[in-house]
N, C-alpha and C positions, 0 to 999 in steps of 0.2 A: 286596451285597458285605460280606465279613467284615472286621472290624477287623484291621489289620496293624501290626506294630511296624516302622515305616518306617526307624528309625535303624539297625536291624541288617540291613537288606536289602542285597543286592548291587545295583549299578547296573542290571544287566540286569533283576532282579526289580522294581526301582522303575519302570523303563520299562514293564514289563508292567502293573503296577498303574495307572499313569497312563493307559495306552492303554485300559484297561478303563473308567476314569472317562469318558474321551472317548466311548467307544461307548455308554455308558449315561447320557449327559447329557440333561437335559430339552430336548425339541424338539418342534415341532408334528408332525413326521413319526414321532414315537414316542409314540403315545397311551397306551401301557401304562406308560411311565415317569412316575412322579409329578412334577408340576410343582414342588411345594414340596420343597425339599431339607432333609433331616433335619439337626439340629444336629451329630450325631455325624459326618456326612459332612464338614461344614465343618471340624470339629476335625481329622479325619484329613488333609484337604487342606492345612490350615495346616502340619501336621507334614511333609507331603510337600514343600511349597514350601520350608520351612526346610532340610530335609535336602538337597534338590537344589541349593539355592543354595550350601550349604556345599561340596558335592561340586564344584560349578562353580568355586568359588574355589580349590580344591585341585587342579584339573585339571592334568595334566602332559602333555597331548597333545590334538591336534585331534579325535581320535575321542571322547574323553571329553566335550569341549565340545559336540560334535554330539549325543551321546546325551542329555546333560543338557538341551540346548536343546529337543530333540524332546519329552522328557518334560514339561518346563515348558509347552511349547506345548499339549500335551494337557490339562493342568490349566487353562490359560487359556481353552481352548475350552469346557470344562465351565462355568467361571465366566461366560464371555460368554453362553452359552446360558441358563444358570439365571437370570442377572440380567435377561435379556430376557423371560423367561416370567412372573416374579412379582416384584412390588415387595418382598414379604416376604423374598425371597432377597437383595435388595440390602442390606436392614437386617441380616440374619443374617450375611452375608459380612463386613460392616463390623465387627460385634461379634466375630467370630472372626479379625480381623486380615487377612482376605483382601485387602482394599484395599491395605494396606501391602505384602503379599506380591507383588501384581501390579505395584505401583510399583517395587519392588526388582527385579523381573524385567525391567521396561522398561529400567532403568538398566544392569543387567548385560548385556542383549542389545545395547544401544547401544555398549558398549565392545568387542563382539566381532563386530559385523555385517560388518566388512570381511574378517575371516578365516574366517567361517563362515556359509554360506548358511542353515543351520538356525537360527542365532541371529537373522539378519535376519527370517526368517519368523515366529519366535517373538515378536519385538518388535512386529510388526504385529498379531498376534492379542492380545498383552497390551494394546496400546493400545485395541483394540476391546472387550476385556473391561472395562477401566477406564471407557471411555465408557459402556458399558451399565450399569455399577454406579452411576454418578452421574446418568444421564439421568432427569429427572423427579423427582429427590430433592434438594430445595433444601438440606437440611441437609448431605448428603454433598458437594454442589457447593461449599458455603461452606467446609466443612472442608478439602476438597482445595485450594481456592484459597489458603486461609490457610496450610496446611502447606507448600505448594510455593513460595509467593511471599513469605511473611512470615518463616517460621522458617528457611528455607534461607539459608545465607551467601552463595551465589552463584546468580544466575539460571540459569547454565549447569549447575547441579546439579539443576534441577527436571525433572520428567518432561516438562513442556511443551517445554522447550528440547531435550531429548534427542530427542523425537519429531519436532519441526519441523526439526531439524538432520540427521535421518537421510538416508543416501544412497539409501534405498529410497523411491520415490514412494508406495508403499502405506502405509508406516509414517508418513511425514509427513502423508499424507492422513488416516490414522486419528487423528493428533495434532490436526489441524484440526477433525475431527468432535468429538473429545473437548472441545476448547476451546469450540466452538460450542454443544455440548450443555450446557456448564457455564454460559455467560453469556447465551445468547439469551433476550431478553425479560426479563432481570433487570438493570435499570439499576444496582442496588446493587453487583452483582458486577462489572459493567463498570467502574464507578468504582473499585472495590476493586483490580481488575487494573491500572488505569492510574494509581493513586495511589502505588504503591511503585516503588522503583528497579528491582527485579527484574522487576516486571510491565511496566514501561515498555520494558525491553529486549526482552521477549517480544513486546509489541505492535509495537514498531519492526521487529522481525524479520518479523512478518506483513506489514508494509508493504513491506519489501524483497522478500519472496516474491511479493507481488502485482505489484510492478514487474518482477521478473525473469521472471514467467510470461507468455509472449507468446501463449499459446493462449487467446483470449477465450472459446472455446466449451467449455473443459475444466471438469470438475466441481470441480477444485481451485481454479481461478480464481473460480468462482462462490462457493464457500465462503469464500475469502479476502475477496471483496467483501462478503459478508453480515457477516462479522466486522468489517470496517472500517466498515461502515454502522452497526454498534452503537456504535463509537467516535464517529462523527460525530454521531449522534442524541443521545448523552449529553454532548456537549461535550468529550469527552476528546481528540479529534483536535487541538484547539488546544494542549492541554498537551503532547501528544506532539511536535508540531512546535516548540513554543517551547523544549523541552529540547534539540532538535538540528535547527534550521532549515537543514539543509545540503542540498546538491544531491543527495547520495546517498539522501535520503529521498523521492525523486521518486515512489515507489510510493504513499506516503500521500497525496500531492497528486493523483496520477492517480485514486485512489479518490474523492477529494473532487470532482474534475472530473466523473467519471461520475455521481456522486450528484447534483450540481448540474444537470447536463444532463437528468437524468430527472425532476427535480422541477418543480413549478409555482410554489410560494410561496418565492421565493429569499430574501426577508427573514427568513422563519421559519427557513429552513435556516441562514442566517448567524447568527441569534441562538442557535439550538440548537447550532451547531458551535463556538461560542466568540466570535462577534462580533469585537470590536476586537482581542482577543488573537490570533485566527486571522489577521486582516489584518496584524498586525505581523509574523507569521511569513512570510506571503506576500510582504510588502514586503522582508523580509530575504533571502528566496530570490532575488527579482528583483535585489537589490543584488549578491548573489553571482554571479548570471548575468552581470551587467554587468562585474564584475571579471574573471571568467574570459575572457569574449569579448574584452575590451579587452586582456588579457594575451596572448591568442592572436594577435590582429592586430598587436600591438607586436612580438612575436617573429617573426612572418612578415615584417614590415618590415625587421627587423634581420638576418634569416636567410631568404633566399628559398627555401631548401630545406625550410623548415618543421620542421626538427629541433627536438626538445624539446617538441613538442606531444603531449600525452597523449590518445590516441584514446578511452580509457575515460572520461576527464574530459570530453571534448567530448560524448560520448554522454549521460552523466548530465546535463550542462548543457542539452543539447538537450531531453531528456525532461522535466527539471524546468521549463524555460521553457514547453514545450508544455502541460504539465498546469496550471501556474499561470495562464497566459493563458486557457486553456479555462475554468477555474473562475471567474476574474474576469469573463470574457465573459458567463457565465451569471448571476453574482451582480449584475452591473451592468445587466442587461437590465431596463428599466422599474423601476429601483431608486428607492427613496424618497430624499428629501432627507437623512434621517438616515443612510442607508447611504452616500451620497456624502460627508457630513461625516466619517464614520469612515474612508473611503478617503483623505480629505485628511489627517486627523490622524495616521493610520498611515503616511503618506507613500507609499501605494500609487500614487497619482496621480503623484507626483514620479518614482518609479521607472519608471513606464510611459513618461512623456515622455522621461526620460533614455535608456531603452533604444531608443526610436524614433529619437532623435538619433544614437545609436551605430550602429545598423543603417543609417541613412540615409547616414552618413559612409563606411562601409566596404563597403556593397553597392551597386555602381554600377548606375545605371538603364540599361536597354537600350531604345533608342527605335525600333528596327526590326530585323526578322529578318535583314536583310542585314548590318547592323552586327554582329549576333551571329556570323554566319558568318565575318566578316572578322577575328575576334579572332585574336591570335597564339597560338602553341602554349603559351605560358606560362599563358594563361588556362585551358587545358584541364587543366592539372595542379593547378588550385586545389582546395583541400580540399573534399571532398564535403559534409561536415557543415556547413561555412560556407555553401555554396551553398543549402542547404535553409533557411537562416535568413530569407531574404527573405519567406517565407510568413508569418512572424510580424509583419511590418509591418502587414499587414491586420488581425490580431488587436489590435495595439496601437492602431491608428486607431479600430477599433470600440469599444474600451474608453474611449478619450478622448471619442468622440462620446456614448457612453452616460452618462458622468459629467457631461458638459457640459449635458445636456438639462435645461432649465428650472432651472439652478442657477448663479446669477450668480457666486458665489465660485469655483466650479470653472472657469467660463469665464474669469474674470480670472486665476486661477492658471495655467491652461494657457497663456494669452498671455504672462504674466510668465516662464514657464519656456521660452519660445520654442516651445511646442508648437503654437501657432496657425500660426507660420511653417512648421513641419515638415509640418503637415497640408496647408497650401497647396502645399508643394513636391510633394505627391503628386497634384496635379491634372494633372500631366504624364503622358504615355504611358510605360508601363513594360512591355515584353514579358515581363519576369520574372513579372509579375502583371497580366494584361490588365484585371482588374476593380478594381484598387486605387483607380482614380480615382473609381469609384462610391462606395466606402467613404469616401473623402475628402469627397465632396460631401455625404453624409449627416452626417458629423462636422461639417463647416463649417456646415451648417444649424443644428445644435444650438449650436455656438459663437457664432453670430451672433444667435440668437433673443433679442430684447429686450435686446440688449447693444450700446449705441451705440459704446462704445470699441472693441470688436472689429470692428464694422462699419466704423468709420473706419480702423482698422488695415488692413483688407482693401482698402478703397478706395485707400489710398495704395500698397499693393503692386500693385494693378491698374494704377494710373497709371504705375507704373514698369515694367510689363510682366512682373513677376515671378510674379504669381499664376496666369496662364493663358496660356502662350506659344503654344499651337496653337489653331486656330479653334474646334474642337469644345469644348475645355476652356473657352475664353473665353465661348462661348455659355452653357454650363452655369453658369459662374461668375457671369455677369451676371444670369442667372435667379435665383441666390441673393440677390444684392444687391437 
């Protein structure tokens, strides 16, 4: 291709030149095209990027925007292919400001993707080009992270934010791949990302995207999880949650729950994920869950129609509670005395017992199927989200039993918090959860083990007929004593 004076070319001619670059880009299917791009080509491409960006800014109609977008897409395809073929092309492209040109293209396309399909398509290709430019090049990865998250005045001005916020699933996916290629296996860059205010906003957005994506089999969900796993393994998740331990951040906690469920050494996970700092955040989340649920039930008592209850708020509360209890269930399984001590100091155990008391108060037990069928029509209109909460009683009892296992201080604290009486109360039949009595039996075994005070407390409850009102429960209860 001969050199061209791009600044003097018409838009139509510029589009033809860019299309020619696309046709002659390095690619495995084009063995006759040199893999290594000559420096003069990068120089001309930089000029083309600059000229087209200026024409785009001056565009006075959708037709011009579409033409400029298509031309820029052709250039980005060339860059994407060249960067994938040779590492030397990555370095040369950076030297000739191509990295900055591609970043500017991403921002420009993000501003126009709603009005122009060509702009949306160009944004996706530009993200792929930028990802290929930094993949495997630690220096370029570091520079990109620093330039986008340290020097930018606003996180929402960074290419990461523009890509992750795109209405195009392909563009946001390309943004995820870009970020993953930048930080995967590089703990220093992960720490760098999560240590700045702008980086934290990007990381928290990834958490929200994980929570909002309900397709567990999708490629995007997998990449989101791999990204969040990087945060967990480097201890950054605790800092992200401590900045905003709100119910809206349930996506971060859901990722933690999945990670904990898949791992074997839970103590190592807790230590790596932030230890005591992480538990403080989980405790804060459970406290917020208690506040929301208590407010919901108070409003329902004052207004039987349930008006004023925010459905979205209940959904985020439900998911935050589910994820937190799932993570705690894994972290407390066969946990060490040190972990239990941290659970006590962070008041996680306090919050767990407190929540069990709240659910026990507001979620009535159903002792027979016939009783359930004879309920009035008012019960049928009960809020669906509230009905589902009874399942969490099992998780709470499980956590209580885990923490009480061979830990006298935890056993005594649970009794002092009325948790022992609450567990005893679940020795009764409940058709809402037919197996909850079995969970209660296991928890009681841990609470009574080598603890004379708890054993005496339970004997007194048994003498009063409170502990096990039905014959089957009484036999199981007496077996424990």
